[in-house]
mmCIF entry with sequence, helices, sheets and N, C-alpha, C, O atoms, coordinates in Angstrom:
data_MODEL
# 
_entry.id   MODEL 
# 
_entity.id                         1 
_entity.type                       polymer 
_entity.pdbx_number_of_molecules   1 
# 
_entity_poly.entity_id                      1 
_entity_poly.type                           'polypeptide(L)' 
_entity_poly.nstd_linkage                   no 
_entity_poly.nstd_monomer                   no 
_entity_poly.pdbx_seq_one_letter_code       
;(UNK)(UNK)(UNK)(UNK)(UNK)(UNK)(UNK)(UNK)(UNK)(UNK)(UNK)(UNK)(UNK)(UNK)(UNK)(UNK)
(UNK)(UNK)(UNK)(UNK)(UNK)(UNK)(UNK)(UNK)(UNK)(UNK)(UNK)(UNK)(UNK)(UNK)(UNK)(UNK)
(UNK)(UNK)(UNK)(UNK)
;
_entity_poly.pdbx_seq_one_letter_code_can   XXXXXXXXXXXXXXXXXXXXXXXXXXXXXXXXXXXX 
_entity_poly.pdbx_strand_id                 A 
# 
loop_
_entity_poly_seq.entity_id 
_entity_poly_seq.num 
_entity_poly_seq.mon_id 
_entity_poly_seq.hetero 
1 1  UNK n 
1 2  UNK n 
1 3  UNK n 
1 4  UNK n 
1 5  UNK n 
1 6  UNK n 
1 7  UNK n 
1 8  UNK n 
1 9  UNK n 
1 10 UNK n 
1 11 UNK n 
1 12 UNK n 
1 13 UNK n 
1 14 UNK n 
1 15 UNK n 
1 16 UNK n 
1 17 UNK n 
1 18 UNK n 
1 19 UNK n 
1 20 UNK n 
1 21 UNK n 
1 22 UNK n 
1 23 UNK n 
1 24 UNK n 
1 25 UNK n 
1 26 UNK n 
1 27 UNK n 
1 28 UNK n 
1 29 UNK n 
1 30 UNK n 
1 31 UNK n 
1 32 UNK n 
1 33 UNK n 
1 34 UNK n 
1 35 UNK n 
1 36 UNK n 
# 
_struct_asym.id          A 
_struct_asym.entity_id   1 
# 
loop_
_struct_conf.conf_type_id 
_struct_conf.id 
_struct_conf.pdbx_PDB_helix_id 
_struct_conf.beg_label_comp_id 
_struct_conf.beg_label_asym_id 
_struct_conf.beg_label_seq_id 
_struct_conf.pdbx_beg_PDB_ins_code 
_struct_conf.end_label_comp_id 
_struct_conf.end_label_asym_id 
_struct_conf.end_label_seq_id 
_struct_conf.pdbx_end_PDB_ins_code 
_struct_conf.beg_auth_comp_id 
_struct_conf.beg_auth_asym_id 
_struct_conf.beg_auth_seq_id 
_struct_conf.end_auth_comp_id 
_struct_conf.end_auth_asym_id 
_struct_conf.end_auth_seq_id 
_struct_conf.pdbx_PDB_helix_class 
_struct_conf.details 
_struct_conf.pdbx_PDB_helix_length 
HELX_P HELX_P1 AA1 UNK A 2  ? UNK A 5  ? UNK A 2  UNK A 5  1 ? 4 
HELX_P HELX_P2 AA2 UNK A 18 ? UNK A 23 ? UNK A 18 UNK A 23 5 ? 6 
HELX_P HELX_P3 AA3 UNK A 24 ? UNK A 28 ? UNK A 24 UNK A 28 1 ? 5 
HELX_P HELX_P4 AA4 UNK A 31 ? UNK A 35 ? UNK A 31 UNK A 35 1 ? 5 
# 
_struct_conf_type.id          HELX_P 
_struct_conf_type.criteria    ? 
_struct_conf_type.reference   ? 
# 
loop_
_atom_site.group_PDB 
_atom_site.id 
_atom_site.type_symbol 
_atom_site.label_atom_id 
_atom_site.label_alt_id 
_atom_site.label_comp_id 
_atom_site.label_asym_id 
_atom_site.label_entity_id 
_atom_site.label_seq_id 
_atom_site.pdbx_PDB_ins_code 
_atom_site.Cartn_x 
_atom_site.Cartn_y 
_atom_site.Cartn_z 
_atom_site.occupancy 
_atom_site.B_iso_or_equiv 
_atom_site.pdbx_formal_charge 
_atom_site.auth_seq_id 
_atom_site.auth_comp_id 
_atom_site.auth_asym_id 
_atom_site.auth_atom_id 
_atom_site.pdbx_PDB_model_num 
ATOM 1   N N  . UNK A 1 1  ? 0.822  -1.191  0.000   1.00 0.00 ? 1  UNK A N  1 
ATOM 2   C CA . UNK A 1 1  ? 0.000  0.000   0.000   1.00 0.00 ? 1  UNK A CA 1 
ATOM 3   C C  . UNK A 1 1  ? 0.864  1.252   0.000   1.00 0.00 ? 1  UNK A C  1 
ATOM 4   O O  . UNK A 1 1  ? 0.550  2.225   -0.685  1.00 0.00 ? 1  UNK A O  1 
ATOM 5   N N  . UNK A 1 2  ? 1.936  1.232   0.754   1.00 0.00 ? 2  UNK A N  1 
ATOM 6   C CA . UNK A 1 2  ? 2.813  2.398   0.810   1.00 0.00 ? 2  UNK A CA 1 
ATOM 7   C C  . UNK A 1 2  ? 3.451  2.660   -0.542  1.00 0.00 ? 2  UNK A C  1 
ATOM 8   O O  . UNK A 1 2  ? 3.539  3.807   -0.981  1.00 0.00 ? 2  UNK A O  1 
ATOM 9   N N  . UNK A 1 3  ? 3.892  1.612   -1.197  1.00 0.00 ? 3  UNK A N  1 
ATOM 10  C CA . UNK A 1 3  ? 4.519  1.780   -2.516  1.00 0.00 ? 3  UNK A CA 1 
ATOM 11  C C  . UNK A 1 3  ? 3.549  2.414   -3.507  1.00 0.00 ? 3  UNK A C  1 
ATOM 12  O O  . UNK A 1 3  ? 3.933  3.304   -4.265  1.00 0.00 ? 3  UNK A O  1 
ATOM 13  N N  . UNK A 1 4  ? 2.313  1.970   -3.507  1.00 0.00 ? 4  UNK A N  1 
ATOM 14  C CA . UNK A 1 4  ? 1.315  2.537   -4.416  1.00 0.00 ? 4  UNK A CA 1 
ATOM 15  C C  . UNK A 1 4  ? 1.020  3.997   -4.079  1.00 0.00 ? 4  UNK A C  1 
ATOM 16  O O  . UNK A 1 4  ? 0.888  4.826   -4.979  1.00 0.00 ? 4  UNK A O  1 
ATOM 17  N N  . UNK A 1 5  ? 0.917  4.314   -2.788  1.00 0.00 ? 5  UNK A N  1 
ATOM 18  C CA . UNK A 1 5  ? 0.668  5.706   -2.376  1.00 0.00 ? 5  UNK A CA 1 
ATOM 19  C C  . UNK A 1 5  ? 1.788  6.634   -2.834  1.00 0.00 ? 5  UNK A C  1 
ATOM 20  O O  . UNK A 1 5  ? 1.545  7.802   -3.136  1.00 0.00 ? 5  UNK A O  1 
ATOM 21  N N  . UNK A 1 6  ? 2.999  6.122   -2.886  1.00 0.00 ? 6  UNK A N  1 
ATOM 22  C CA . UNK A 1 6  ? 4.150  6.933   -3.275  1.00 0.00 ? 6  UNK A CA 1 
ATOM 23  C C  . UNK A 1 6  ? 4.408  6.902   -4.774  1.00 0.00 ? 6  UNK A C  1 
ATOM 24  O O  . UNK A 1 6  ? 5.420  7.424   -5.242  1.00 0.00 ? 6  UNK A O  1 
ATOM 25  N N  . UNK A 1 7  ? 3.494  6.291   -5.533  1.00 0.00 ? 7  UNK A N  1 
ATOM 26  C CA . UNK A 1 7  ? 3.621  6.256   -6.985  1.00 0.00 ? 7  UNK A CA 1 
ATOM 27  C C  . UNK A 1 7  ? 4.450  5.098   -7.508  1.00 0.00 ? 7  UNK A C  1 
ATOM 28  O O  . UNK A 1 7  ? 4.819  5.071   -8.682  1.00 0.00 ? 7  UNK A O  1 
ATOM 29  N N  . UNK A 1 8  ? 4.743  4.138   -6.635  1.00 0.00 ? 8  UNK A N  1 
ATOM 30  C CA . UNK A 1 8  ? 5.537  2.984   -7.033  1.00 0.00 ? 8  UNK A CA 1 
ATOM 31  C C  . UNK A 1 8  ? 4.671  1.846   -7.543  1.00 0.00 ? 8  UNK A C  1 
ATOM 32  O O  . UNK A 1 8  ? 3.504  2.031   -7.889  1.00 0.00 ? 8  UNK A O  1 
ATOM 33  N N  . UNK A 1 9  ? 5.264  0.683   -7.579  1.00 0.00 ? 9  UNK A N  1 
ATOM 34  C CA . UNK A 1 9  ? 4.597  -0.509  -8.073  1.00 0.00 ? 9  UNK A CA 1 
ATOM 35  C C  . UNK A 1 9  ? 4.670  -1.605  -7.025  1.00 0.00 ? 9  UNK A C  1 
ATOM 36  O O  . UNK A 1 9  ? 5.523  -1.559  -6.138  1.00 0.00 ? 9  UNK A O  1 
ATOM 37  N N  . UNK A 1 10 ? 3.788  -2.588  -7.116  1.00 0.00 ? 10 UNK A N  1 
ATOM 38  C CA . UNK A 1 10 ? 3.784  -3.670  -6.131  1.00 0.00 ? 10 UNK A CA 1 
ATOM 39  C C  . UNK A 1 10 ? 4.825  -4.732  -6.447  1.00 0.00 ? 10 UNK A C  1 
ATOM 40  O O  . UNK A 1 10 ? 5.128  -5.575  -5.602  1.00 0.00 ? 10 UNK A O  1 
ATOM 41  N N  . UNK A 1 11 ? 5.367  -4.700  -7.642  1.00 0.00 ? 11 UNK A N  1 
ATOM 42  C CA . UNK A 1 11 ? 6.320  -5.732  -8.027  1.00 0.00 ? 11 UNK A CA 1 
ATOM 43  C C  . UNK A 1 11 ? 7.748  -5.302  -7.739  1.00 0.00 ? 11 UNK A C  1 
ATOM 44  O O  . UNK A 1 11 ? 8.047  -4.117  -7.597  1.00 0.00 ? 11 UNK A O  1 
ATOM 45  N N  . UNK A 1 12 ? 8.595  -6.270  -7.657  1.00 0.00 ? 12 UNK A N  1 
ATOM 46  C CA . UNK A 1 12 ? 10.028 -6.049  -7.521  1.00 0.00 ? 12 UNK A CA 1 
ATOM 47  C C  . UNK A 1 12 ? 10.725 -6.963  -8.498  1.00 0.00 ? 12 UNK A C  1 
ATOM 48  O O  . UNK A 1 12 ? 10.177 -7.284  -9.553  1.00 0.00 ? 12 UNK A O  1 
ATOM 49  N N  . UNK A 1 13 ? 11.909 -7.379  -8.166  1.00 0.00 ? 13 UNK A N  1 
ATOM 50  C CA . UNK A 1 13 ? 12.637 -8.271  -9.066  1.00 0.00 ? 13 UNK A CA 1 
ATOM 51  C C  . UNK A 1 13 ? 11.970 -9.633  -9.201  1.00 0.00 ? 13 UNK A C  1 
ATOM 52  O O  . UNK A 1 13 ? 12.198 -10.342 -10.181 1.00 0.00 ? 13 UNK A O  1 
ATOM 53  N N  . UNK A 1 14 ? 11.159 -9.996  -8.240  1.00 0.00 ? 14 UNK A N  1 
ATOM 54  C CA . UNK A 1 14 ? 10.656 -11.367 -8.188  1.00 0.00 ? 14 UNK A CA 1 
ATOM 55  C C  . UNK A 1 14 ? 9.222  -11.535 -8.671  1.00 0.00 ? 14 UNK A C  1 
ATOM 56  O O  . UNK A 1 14 ? 8.656  -12.620 -8.535  1.00 0.00 ? 14 UNK A O  1 
ATOM 57  N N  . UNK A 1 15 ? 8.631  -10.505 -9.221  1.00 0.00 ? 15 UNK A N  1 
ATOM 58  C CA . UNK A 1 15 ? 7.305  -10.632 -9.812  1.00 0.00 ? 15 UNK A CA 1 
ATOM 59  C C  . UNK A 1 15 ? 6.168  -10.637 -8.811  1.00 0.00 ? 15 UNK A C  1 
ATOM 60  O O  . UNK A 1 15 ? 6.309  -10.164 -7.683  1.00 0.00 ? 15 UNK A O  1 
ATOM 61  N N  . UNK A 1 16 ? 5.038  -11.179 -9.239  1.00 0.00 ? 16 UNK A N  1 
ATOM 62  C CA . UNK A 1 16 ? 3.815  -11.190 -8.437  1.00 0.00 ? 16 UNK A CA 1 
ATOM 63  C C  . UNK A 1 16 ? 3.617  -12.569 -7.831  1.00 0.00 ? 16 UNK A C  1 
ATOM 64  O O  . UNK A 1 16 ? 3.585  -13.569 -8.549  1.00 0.00 ? 16 UNK A O  1 
ATOM 65  N N  . UNK A 1 17 ? 3.486  -12.625 -6.537  1.00 0.00 ? 17 UNK A N  1 
ATOM 66  C CA . UNK A 1 17 ? 3.165  -13.867 -5.852  1.00 0.00 ? 17 UNK A CA 1 
ATOM 67  C C  . UNK A 1 17 ? 1.727  -13.819 -5.372  1.00 0.00 ? 17 UNK A C  1 
ATOM 68  O O  . UNK A 1 17 ? 1.036  -12.818 -5.562  1.00 0.00 ? 17 UNK A O  1 
ATOM 69  N N  . UNK A 1 18 ? 1.281  -14.881 -4.760  1.00 0.00 ? 18 UNK A N  1 
ATOM 70  C CA . UNK A 1 18 ? -0.096 -14.940 -4.266  1.00 0.00 ? 18 UNK A CA 1 
ATOM 71  C C  . UNK A 1 18 ? -0.381 -13.820 -3.264  1.00 0.00 ? 18 UNK A C  1 
ATOM 72  O O  . UNK A 1 18 ? -1.504 -13.319 -3.205  1.00 0.00 ? 18 UNK A O  1 
ATOM 73  N N  . UNK A 1 19 ? 0.603  -13.429 -2.491  1.00 0.00 ? 19 UNK A N  1 
ATOM 74  C CA . UNK A 1 19 ? 0.408  -12.388 -1.497  1.00 0.00 ? 19 UNK A CA 1 
ATOM 75  C C  . UNK A 1 19 ? 0.165  -11.012 -2.083  1.00 0.00 ? 19 UNK A C  1 
ATOM 76  O O  . UNK A 1 19 ? -0.378 -10.139 -1.405  1.00 0.00 ? 19 UNK A O  1 
ATOM 77  N N  . UNK A 1 20 ? 0.554  -10.805 -3.322  1.00 0.00 ? 20 UNK A N  1 
ATOM 78  C CA . UNK A 1 20 ? 0.411  -9.493  -3.950  1.00 0.00 ? 20 UNK A CA 1 
ATOM 79  C C  . UNK A 1 20 ? -0.770 -9.413  -4.915  1.00 0.00 ? 20 UNK A C  1 
ATOM 80  O O  . UNK A 1 20 ? -1.088 -8.328  -5.402  1.00 0.00 ? 20 UNK A O  1 
ATOM 81  N N  . UNK A 1 21 ? -1.415 -10.519 -5.195  1.00 0.00 ? 21 UNK A N  1 
ATOM 82  C CA . UNK A 1 21 ? -2.518 -10.508 -6.153  1.00 0.00 ? 21 UNK A CA 1 
ATOM 83  C C  . UNK A 1 21 ? -3.636 -9.551  -5.755  1.00 0.00 ? 21 UNK A C  1 
ATOM 84  O O  . UNK A 1 21 ? -4.277 -8.958  -6.623  1.00 0.00 ? 21 UNK A O  1 
ATOM 85  N N  . UNK A 1 22 ? -3.875 -9.394  -4.478  1.00 0.00 ? 22 UNK A N  1 
ATOM 86  C CA . UNK A 1 22 ? -4.924 -8.503  -4.010  1.00 0.00 ? 22 UNK A CA 1 
ATOM 87  C C  . UNK A 1 22 ? -4.671 -7.040  -4.337  1.00 0.00 ? 22 UNK A C  1 
ATOM 88  O O  . UNK A 1 22 ? -5.599 -6.232  -4.321  1.00 0.00 ? 22 UNK A O  1 
ATOM 89  N N  . UNK A 1 23 ? -3.430 -6.693  -4.632  1.00 0.00 ? 23 UNK A N  1 
ATOM 90  C CA . UNK A 1 23 ? -3.082 -5.311  -4.947  1.00 0.00 ? 23 UNK A CA 1 
ATOM 91  C C  . UNK A 1 23 ? -3.116 -5.013  -6.443  1.00 0.00 ? 23 UNK A C  1 
ATOM 92  O O  . UNK A 1 23 ? -2.952 -3.861  -6.845  1.00 0.00 ? 23 UNK A O  1 
ATOM 93  N N  . UNK A 1 24 ? -3.322 -6.019  -7.259  1.00 0.00 ? 24 UNK A N  1 
ATOM 94  C CA . UNK A 1 24 ? -3.307 -5.810  -8.709  1.00 0.00 ? 24 UNK A CA 1 
ATOM 95  C C  . UNK A 1 24 ? -4.402 -4.842  -9.152  1.00 0.00 ? 24 UNK A C  1 
ATOM 96  O O  . UNK A 1 24 ? -4.160 -3.994  -10.011 1.00 0.00 ? 24 UNK A O  1 
ATOM 97  N N  . UNK A 1 25 ? -5.586 -4.954  -8.587  1.00 0.00 ? 25 UNK A N  1 
ATOM 98  C CA . UNK A 1 25 ? -6.670 -4.041  -8.949  1.00 0.00 ? 25 UNK A CA 1 
ATOM 99  C C  . UNK A 1 25 ? -6.329 -2.611  -8.543  1.00 0.00 ? 25 UNK A C  1 
ATOM 100 O O  . UNK A 1 25 ? -6.598 -1.670  -9.289  1.00 0.00 ? 25 UNK A O  1 
ATOM 101 N N  . UNK A 1 26 ? -5.739 -2.448  -7.365  1.00 0.00 ? 26 UNK A N  1 
ATOM 102 C CA . UNK A 1 26 ? -5.371 -1.111  -6.893  1.00 0.00 ? 26 UNK A CA 1 
ATOM 103 C C  . UNK A 1 26 ? -4.326 -0.476  -7.802  1.00 0.00 ? 26 UNK A C  1 
ATOM 104 O O  . UNK A 1 26 ? -4.348 0.735   -8.023  1.00 0.00 ? 26 UNK A O  1 
ATOM 105 N N  . UNK A 1 27 ? -3.417 -1.281  -8.326  1.00 0.00 ? 27 UNK A N  1 
ATOM 106 C CA . UNK A 1 27 ? -2.352 -0.737  -9.175  1.00 0.00 ? 27 UNK A CA 1 
ATOM 107 C C  . UNK A 1 27 ? -2.803 -0.519  -10.614 1.00 0.00 ? 27 UNK A C  1 
ATOM 108 O O  . UNK A 1 27 ? -2.449 0.486   -11.231 1.00 0.00 ? 27 UNK A O  1 
ATOM 109 N N  . UNK A 1 28 ? -3.584 -1.458  -11.152 1.00 0.00 ? 28 UNK A N  1 
ATOM 110 C CA . UNK A 1 28 ? -3.891 -1.427  -12.586 1.00 0.00 ? 28 UNK A CA 1 
ATOM 111 C C  . UNK A 1 28 ? -5.317 -1.022  -12.924 1.00 0.00 ? 28 UNK A C  1 
ATOM 112 O O  . UNK A 1 28 ? -5.626 -0.788  -14.092 1.00 0.00 ? 28 UNK A O  1 
ATOM 113 N N  . UNK A 1 29 ? -6.193 -0.934  -11.930 1.00 0.00 ? 29 UNK A N  1 
ATOM 114 C CA . UNK A 1 29 ? -7.572 -0.507  -12.162 1.00 0.00 ? 29 UNK A CA 1 
ATOM 115 C C  . UNK A 1 29 ? -8.296 -1.387  -13.170 1.00 0.00 ? 29 UNK A C  1 
ATOM 116 O O  . UNK A 1 29 ? -8.195 -2.613  -13.120 1.00 0.00 ? 29 UNK A O  1 
ATOM 117 N N  . UNK A 1 30 ? -9.026 -0.756  -14.087 1.00 0.00 ? 30 UNK A N  1 
ATOM 118 C CA . UNK A 1 30 ? -9.837 -1.483  -15.066 1.00 0.00 ? 30 UNK A CA 1 
ATOM 119 C C  . UNK A 1 30 ? -8.992 -2.355  -15.988 1.00 0.00 ? 30 UNK A C  1 
ATOM 120 O O  . UNK A 1 30 ? -9.490 -3.347  -16.520 1.00 0.00 ? 30 UNK A O  1 
ATOM 121 N N  . UNK A 1 31 ? -7.736 -2.008  -16.184 1.00 0.00 ? 31 UNK A N  1 
ATOM 122 C CA . UNK A 1 31 ? -6.862 -2.814  -17.042 1.00 0.00 ? 31 UNK A CA 1 
ATOM 123 C C  . UNK A 1 31 ? -6.670 -4.215  -16.472 1.00 0.00 ? 31 UNK A C  1 
ATOM 124 O O  . UNK A 1 31 ? -6.445 -5.162  -17.225 1.00 0.00 ? 31 UNK A O  1 
ATOM 125 N N  . UNK A 1 32 ? -6.757 -4.357  -15.158 1.00 0.00 ? 32 UNK A N  1 
ATOM 126 C CA . UNK A 1 32 ? -6.585 -5.666  -14.530 1.00 0.00 ? 32 UNK A CA 1 
ATOM 127 C C  . UNK A 1 32 ? -7.663 -6.642  -14.986 1.00 0.00 ? 32 UNK A C  1 
ATOM 128 O O  . UNK A 1 32 ? -7.412 -7.845  -15.059 1.00 0.00 ? 32 UNK A O  1 
ATOM 129 N N  . UNK A 1 33 ? -8.865 -6.142  -15.296 1.00 0.00 ? 33 UNK A N  1 
ATOM 130 C CA . UNK A 1 33 ? -9.933 -7.005  -15.802 1.00 0.00 ? 33 UNK A CA 1 
ATOM 131 C C  . UNK A 1 33 ? -9.547 -7.610  -17.144 1.00 0.00 ? 33 UNK A C  1 
ATOM 132 O O  . UNK A 1 33 ? -9.960 -8.725  -17.461 1.00 0.00 ? 33 UNK A O  1 
ATOM 133 N N  . UNK A 1 34 ? -8.772 -6.900  -17.924 1.00 0.00 ? 34 UNK A N  1 
ATOM 134 C CA . UNK A 1 34 ? -8.340 -7.380  -19.237 1.00 0.00 ? 34 UNK A CA 1 
ATOM 135 C C  . UNK A 1 34 ? -7.154 -8.325  -19.098 1.00 0.00 ? 34 UNK A C  1 
ATOM 136 O O  . UNK A 1 34 ? -7.134 -9.386  -19.721 1.00 0.00 ? 34 UNK A O  1 
ATOM 137 N N  . UNK A 1 35 ? -6.158 -7.949  -18.283 1.00 0.00 ? 35 UNK A N  1 
ATOM 138 C CA . UNK A 1 35 ? -4.943 -8.757  -18.183 1.00 0.00 ? 35 UNK A CA 1 
ATOM 139 C C  . UNK A 1 35 ? -5.056 -9.875  -17.164 1.00 0.00 ? 35 UNK A C  1 
ATOM 140 O O  . UNK A 1 35 ? -4.277 -10.827 -17.214 1.00 0.00 ? 35 UNK A O  1 
ATOM 141 N N  . UNK A 1 36 ? -6.019 -9.787  -16.227 1.00 0.00 ? 36 UNK A N  1 
ATOM 142 C CA . UNK A 1 36 ? -6.158 -10.782 -15.161 1.00 0.00 ? 36 UNK A CA 1 
ATOM 143 C C  . UNK A 1 36 ? -6.940 -11.922 -15.626 1.00 0.00 ? 36 UNK A C  1 
ATOM 144 O O  . UNK A 1 36 ? -7.166 -12.865 -14.868 1.00 0.00 ? 36 UNK A O  1 
# 
């Protein structure tokens, strides 16, 4: 949440794990419906 508030991204070098899937909508908005 802090990374998104500061304009960052939820991913790092290791990609998206199950723990970060809940943040995909917050980061990508409506685009997540297309890519998810």
